C-alpha positions as CSV (number, residue, x, y, z in Angstrom):
1,X,-64.8,7.3,8.4
2,X,-62.0,5.4,7.2
3,X,-62.2,5.7,3.4
4,X,-62.3,8.9,4.2
5,X,-59.1,8.8,6.0
6,X,-57.3,7.1,3.2
7,X,-58.3,9.6,0.6
8,X,-57.3,13.1,3.0
9,X,-54.5,11.0,3.2
10,X,-53.8,10.2,-0.3
11,X,-54.6,13.8,-1.2
12,X,-52.1,14.9,1.4
13,X,-49.6,13.5,-0.1
14,X,-50.5,14.7,-3.3
15,X,-49.9,18.2,-2.4
16,X,-46.8,17.2,-0.9
17,X,-45.4,16.0,-4.3
18,X,-46.9,19.1,-6.1
19,X,-45.3,21.8,-3.6
20,X,-42.0,19.6,-3.7
21,X,-41.6,20.0,-7.4
22,X,-42.8,23.6,-7.6
23,X,-39.7,25.0,-5.3
24,X,-37.3,22.6,-6.0
25,X,-34.9,24.3,-8.8
26,X,-34.5,23.3,-12.7
27,X,-31.7,21.6,-13.3
28,X,-28.4,23.5,-15.0
29,X,-27.5,22.8,-17.8
30,X,-23.7,23.0,-18.6
31,X,-22.5,26.3,-20.2
32,X,-22.0,25.5,-24.2
33,X,-18.4,25.1,-25.0
34,X,-16.6,27.7,-27.0
35,X,-15.4,26.8,-30.0
36,X,-12.6,29.1,-29.4
37,X,-11.7,27.2,-26.4
38,X,-8.8,24.9,-26.2
39,X,-9.9,21.6,-25.4
40,X,-8.8,20.7,-21.6
41,X,-5.4,19.3,-20.9
42,X,-5.4,15.7,-19.6
43,X,-2.7,14.6,-17.1
44,X,-1.0,11.7,-17.5
45,X,0.1,9.5,-14.5
46,X,3.7,9.2,-14.5
47,X,4.4,5.3,-15.0
48,X,6.3,3.8,-12.0
49,X,9.5,3.2,-12.2
50,X,10.7,-0.2,-12.3
51,X,13.6,-0.9,-10.7
52,X,16.9,-3.1,-12.3
53,X,17.5,-6.4,-10.8
54,X,20.5,-5.8,-8.4
55,X,23.5,-7.5,-10.0
56,X,25.0,-10.6,-7.6
57,X,28.0,-8.2,-6.2
58,X,25.0,-6.2,-4.8
59,X,23.3,-9.1,-3.2
60,X,26.4,-10.2,-1.8
61,X,27.3,-6.9,-0.2
62,X,24.1,-7.0,1.0
63,X,23.8,-10.2,2.3
64,X,27.5,-9.6,4.4
65,X,26.0,-6.9,6.3
66,X,22.4,-9.0,7.0
67,X,24.5,-12.1,8.3
68,X,26.4,-9.5,10.5
69,X,23.1,-8.4,12.3
70,X,22.0,-11.5,12.2
71,X,25.1,-12.6,13.7
72,X,25.4,-9.9,16.9
73,X,22.1,-10.6,17.7
74,X,22.0,-14.5,17.7
75,X,25.0,-14.2,19.5
76,X,27.2,-15.8,17.0
77,X,29.8,-16.0,14.2
78,X,28.5,-14.3,10.8
79,X,30.2,-17.0,8.4
80,X,27.6,-20.1,10.4
81,X,25.2,-18.1,9.0
82,X,24.1,-19.1,5.4
83,X,21.5,-17.5,2.8
84,X,19.6,-20.9,3.0
85,X,18.8,-20.3,6.4
86,X,15.6,-20.1,7.2
87,X,15.2,-16.9,10.0
88,X,13.4,-18.9,12.2
89,X,13.2,-23.0,12.0
90,X,17.4,-23.1,11.0
91,X,18.8,-19.8,13.4
92,X,15.4,-20.3,16.2
93,X,14.7,-16.4,15.9
94,X,11.5,-15.8,17.5
95,X,8.8,-13.1,16.9
96,X,10.6,-10.9,18.8
97,X,14.6,-11.4,17.5
98,X,13.1,-11.0,13.1
99,X,11.2,-7.5,14.6
100,X,14.7,-6.3,16.2
101,X,16.7,-7.7,13.2
102,X,14.1,-6.1,10.6
103,X,14.4,-2.2,12.8
104,X,18.1,-2.7,12.6
105,X,17.9,-3.2,8.6
106,X,15.8,-0.3,8.0
107,X,17.3,2.0,9.9
108,X,20.7,0.6,8.2
109,X,19.3,1.2,4.8
110,X,16.5,3.5,5.6
111,X,14.2,1.0,3.8
112,X,10.6,-0.1,5.3
113,X,10.9,-4.4,5.1
114,X,7.7,-6.1,4.8
115,X,6.4,-8.4,8.2
116,X,6.0,-11.8,6.4
117,X,7.4,-13.2,3.3
118,X,10.9,-12.9,3.9
119,X,12.3,-16.1,6.2
120,X,15.5,-16.6,4.7
121,X,19.0,-14.9,4.4
122,X,18.7,-14.9,1.0
123,X,15.4,-13.6,0.1
124,X,15.9,-10.7,3.0
125,X,19.2,-9.9,1.0
126,X,17.6,-9.6,-2.1
127,X,14.8,-7.7,-1.0
128,X,16.5,-5.1,0.2
129,X,19.1,-4.9,-2.3
130,X,15.7,-4.6,-4.7
131,X,14.9,-1.6,-2.9
132,X,18.2,0.0,-2.4
133,X,18.2,3.0,-5.2
C-alpha cells in the first residue's frame, strides 16, 4: 500500500512539473539591433574635483578662528592655545565641549566636521581650511 502512495506522489509531482512548464511563457528574445540605429550614448561619471592644498596663510586664518572659539568656550585667552594643543589632554575638553565647539565651527564655516580624528587645534584648522572653497 505504501508503495502505491509513493508512486501516486511521484506521479502528482511529475504532473505538476509538466503543467508548470506548459503554462510558463517562453523567454523573450531581445529585439535585433538595427544596423542603422546609432550606438547608445555612454555617460561617463564626473571625476571628483581634487581641492588644492590650503596655503599657510589660509590655515593660520582658520587656526586663529578656531583658537578664538576655543578661548571663548574654555574661558581662557586664545593666545594661550597653541596649534599643537590637544583638545582633550591639553585643553581638558570633554565630549560635550568638543561637540559644542564643532557645532559652532560647522555653523561658522558651513561645513560638516567628522566626529573623530581631529584631536589637535592644528589638525582641526588644517581640515577646515582644506574643506573651504
